[in-house]
N, C-alpha and C positions, 0 to 999 in steps of 0.2 A: 873695469867692470863690464867692457865687450868681452874680457878675454871669460869672463865665467857664464858669459852666456852661453859663446862657444862654446863651453865646456858642456854647461848644460844640454844645451842643443846636442852636442854627438851624442852625450850619458843618456836623453830622449828616444833620439832617434834608435841607439841600442837595444834600451829597452823593448819600442817599440817594436821591433825586428826579431826579436827573444819573444816576444808574447804570440805574434802573429805566426810564425816558424812554430812555437808550440800546442796551436789555437786550432793551427789551418789541419783539416781530414782530408784529404782530395779522395775522392771518388764515392762520395760518402750519400749519395740523394737517396733520399727512401730508406735510409737505413734509419731505425728507431732508437728513441733514447740517448742520441747525438751529445746531448749534454753531458751524460758519464762517459762515455767513446771521446770525447773531448778529455775529458781528467785522462781519463787511462791512457790513451795516446800518447801525450804532453808524458806521463809517464815513465813510460818508454821509451820516449827519444833522452826522458834526462839520463836511463841508465844507459844507455846507451853509448850517449855523448860521456858520460863518470867510467864511463868502459874506456873509452878512446884514450882518453887524458889521462888514467891510470895505466894504461898499455905504452902510454907513449913514452912517460918518462918513470917508467919500469918499479912502479912502484906491482902494479900485477896483470896477469891479461886479464886481456873484455873477457873473455867467456866466463872470468873466474868471479868478476865483479860482477855479471848476468844472472848468473847459476844463484851467488849468496841476494842479488837483489830481493829473490822472491820469499826468504826470508821476514828481509824489511816491509815488505805488500803484506805477508801471511798479517802481520801485527794490528795492518788497520781492519781487520776484520773482528764483527762482536764477539764479546767474551762467547764463549761454547755454553750448554746450557745442558750436562745430557744425560735424562732418566731412564730412558728406551732400549739403553743398547750398552753390551758390553765391551770395551774396545782396547785389545792387550797387544803391546808393540813385543816380538819373541824375533825366534827365528826357526825357520823348516831348511832342513839340510845345510848348514851356516849359511843362508841367506836370508837377511831384512826381511820383515813383513810384519801388519799390524792387520787382526782379523779383529774385524767387527763381527758381533754375535747376538741375536736380541737375548734380553736379559734374562726373561724367567726358562731359556734353553737348559741352566743351571737347574730348575727341579725336572727334569726327565732327560735324562744322557741319555738314555737309550733314542730319545729323536733323531732320526737322522734328516737334513734342511738340504736344500738345493746350493748351488756355492758359486759366487762370479769371483772369480781371478782377475785383479786389474791392474796393469802396466802403465804408468804412466807418462804421460809424454813431457818434451825437452828435448828434441833434437839429439837425443842420445848423448847429451853433455851437462841437460838443467833437469830442474824438479825434481821430486823429490816423495815422497809418504805425504806429507806433510802439504806441499803444494795441492794436491787433488786430494785432500781430506775429505773438501766439500761437498768433489761428488762420490767419493767413497761412502764417506757416511750415510747421504743421503739415500744411493745405492740403495745401503743395508735397510733403513726406514724403511723405506716405499716399498720391501721386496719382502720382509720379513725374512728372507736369507743374509748365510753367513757372507760375508765378504772379504777376502785375502788381499791387499792393498802389498803389492813389493817395493821395496827397496833397492833394484839390480843396480847392479859396478858402473859405476859412469865414465865416460870418455871425459878427457885423455888420460885419466890415471889406467883408467881401465877401458881401451880398445877393443873391436870386437873381436870374438867373439864374448867375448866376457859379460855384458847384461843379458844376450840370450842367451848364456849359459844359462844364467842364474833362475832366467824364466820358465826353462823347461827343468831346472832343477826342484822349484816349486812345483809345476804342475806334474811331472810323473809323482813327486810324493803324494799329491791330493786326489788323482786318480787309482792310486791303491788304495784296493776297499779297504788293508786292515790301517792304514795311515789316515786314511778319513775319518773312520768309525772313531777314531781317536780325538778329532775335531766336533765329529757330531753332521758330518757329512755324506753325502747321497754322494760316492761315487762316478755312478749313473748319470748324475742331475751336476754336472759340469759345465759352464760358460765359461772361456776366456774372452775377455776385457781391454783395450786399450785407445790412449788419444794421440794423435800426429803419431808420435818416433815409436810409442809406446801402442798404436794400432798398427807399426811395423811387426814390431816382436811379438803381437799376437795373432799377425796372419799369419808369420812363420815358422813360431809353436805349432800354430794348429797342420798347416803343411806335414812338418814334422812329424805329428802323429799319426793323422791321415795315410801318412804312406811310408810309414813302418810296420812291415808286418808280425814285427815283434813286441808292438804294445798293441795288450787284450783289451785297452779302454782307448778311448779317444774323447776332449771335450764333445757335448753336446750342444754347445753354440758358442759361436765367436761373432764378440760385440767389435765392430769397428769405428770408431769415431774421427772422423777427416785424417785417414790414414795415409800413413809412405806408401809406398807397394812398387817402387816402381824409382831405378836412378840410371832409365834407358834414354829416355828420352825430355832434356827440362826446354821443350820445344812446342811442346803441344799448348794447344791453345788458352788452357788458364796461367799457363806460364807467360804468354806474353799479353791478357789482354787486361786492360789496367785494372783493380781491384783494390778495395777498403783493407791495406794490411798494418794491422797495431803491433807486431813485432818487427824489428827491423835488423835482430840481430845478425851481425857478420857478416864476410862477405859470403860470394857464392860457393865459392868451392870448403868453405872453412869448415863445416858441420861434418862434410865426410874426409875433409883430414881430419881430426879429430876423431872422428869414430872409426877409423880403418888407420891411423897413424901411417900414411903415404902423403906424399908433398901431392897437394890440387890445384891445379893453374884457375885461374878466374875464366878460362875460357870454357872451362865446361858448361857456361849455361849457354853456351851455342853448341852445342853438344859434338865439340872436338876432343869426347874420350873415347870416341869411338870412328873405328876403321867403318870404309865404305861395304867389306864380307860383315861386320858384325853389324852394321844396319842390317842388311840383309837379312839376317840370322837369324835376329833378336824383334823386327819389325811385326812380323804377326802376332806376336805377343799384346802391342802396342797398338789394335787396330783401330784408329782416327776414326772409321764411319761408325762405331759405336760407342760414338761421344754424341749427344744429343745435336739436332744441325743449328739451333740456335746458337748454340755455343761453335760452331764453327761457318759464323756468316763472312768473318774476316779471311781467316786463317783453315782454309778448307782441305791442304793435306800437307802430311810433313815435309819441312822446306829444306834438311839438311840430308837428306837421304844416299845424296849423289855425293857429296864432300866427304875425303878424307880427312880423319881428325889429326890430333897432335901425338909424332908416334910416342916421347915420354910420359902425355899423360894418358894414353890409352893404357902404354904398360904401368901407371901407379894404381889406373881407376880397374883396370880386370877386374879386380875382384868383388864390385861393386855388383857384376849384374849376375852373379851364382844368387842362385834363390834363395840363401840363407838372408841376402841383404834386401832383393827385389823381388819376391814374393810371387811376382805378375808374371814372371818371365817362367812360367813354368810350360810346360803341354798342358793338351787339353784333358786327357788321362790322368794327372797329377789333381788337376781343380776338381772333375770329378764325386773327388773320394772326401771333400772337404764336410765339415759340419755343416748344419742352417745357422745366416750366414744375416745380420741386421747390421748393413752399412747406412752411416750418416755420413750427409757432404753437404756443403754450404757453398753460395756462390762466388764468394771474395777469398778467393782460395787457390791456388798456385796448387794443392795437391786434387782439385774438384777432378778431374776428367780424368786421371786414372780408377778415382774408386767406378766411374760411370763405366769405365773397360771391365775391368774386375767385375763388376756385379751383372753386368751383360754377357760375362763369357762362362760365368758361376752359372748364371740359369741358363747356360745354351747348352752346356754337361751337368745337368739335371737335380744341379745346388737348389735347395731351397733359401730365398732369397729378398728378402724387404728390404726395398733398400728407400730411406727418408733424405730428399732433397730440403734446402729451409734454407729462402731467397733471404736477400736484406738483411744480412750477417755473413764475420767473421772467423777464421779461421782463431780456433782457439776458445772461442765466444763458451762452449761449457763451462768451462771451467770458474763463470764470475756466477756463483748460483750465490750467493753472502757477501757481505761489506759494503765497502765505499762504492764497488764498479758492479755492484748487482744486478743483472741484465734479463728480462722479461724472457726471451728468448731462451735462454739456459735452461728456467723451468720447463719451458714447454718440451726440447727436448728431453731434458730427465724423465719427463712422465712420459711421456713416447715409449724410448727404452724401457722403463720402468712396468710399463705394458705389454709390450714385446716378449720381457724374461717370467714373467707371471703367466701370460699364457705357452708359451714354449717349453716352459725348464718348468 
């Protein structure tokens, strides 16, 4: 009997420990709807754990489990009733896309509408047209514009620059007047947009078109939603400050290792991927003085600029300093050619500070910028527009984006 009670006590303690781990969401003070966020956080922790177990026992790599978890979460969303949109899965120049257009457009084949090209997020190895369907569908419904969601190729099966090439192909096609008219699109009224890694792809695509003299057309707007803008400084205050993080997938260098197909060691998170000379060269592009003072109360100036990096890591990671991966690391002249820009940032986000720097540099160089910053929410929150994890802040964010698009496009 005593042994049974002892075993019961051990099992109970383990269960309580698991529950406490899943329930606990640190740095969540002031964040609304924590009941849903705790459930979301617990789901992400379980997915991360399953991925680690799968990889440890040789079933499937963790990134593969994480990628496919989106399919499971998608099933938790309500059945969709669609009466106002025509939704078509097709290809553009060999790239998978989903095109949303007003249902009544079929009655007027000569009508040309503005278009939004959307690149989904997901750390370059996750995410899909499906995981971001709620965003692209609502953009189409609320703007009455045509929306093209791009299913670009993902790492690690297709490392950089495959995904970027797909995004540029689709953008090039839509900006061509003849092609655009076939889709009922006004090629002079095209916005490119993306969240997180998709924001990186949108910013790079905009830079490519704006600075290529051979392009007769460029996007009119870029909409960047908590974008990845630089891989130079992983020790800006937003990386170092405790925050609410829902997605804990992968070690520090894993995303880049998958994306560029090079070995990236863990010490990249302390900026060991750059030499002192490189730090002198690129620091002017990532100027801490452009980060609001309220975010520089503890970490006031760059920490590692006088420390040389790891030679092997420096060699393997040199590619990530190129503007095609780090669109913040460019001259002011290049920034000045960019189209009007909408930037969305959130306070609980490692990427927060680079967007503040990017927005400030764009403004200084004459680009029309609207920067919306949201407190008390986290990276990825726009995704939760419906379903079990639906968040009020996601609807507020989307409404602000829609209003900007209606005003500017």
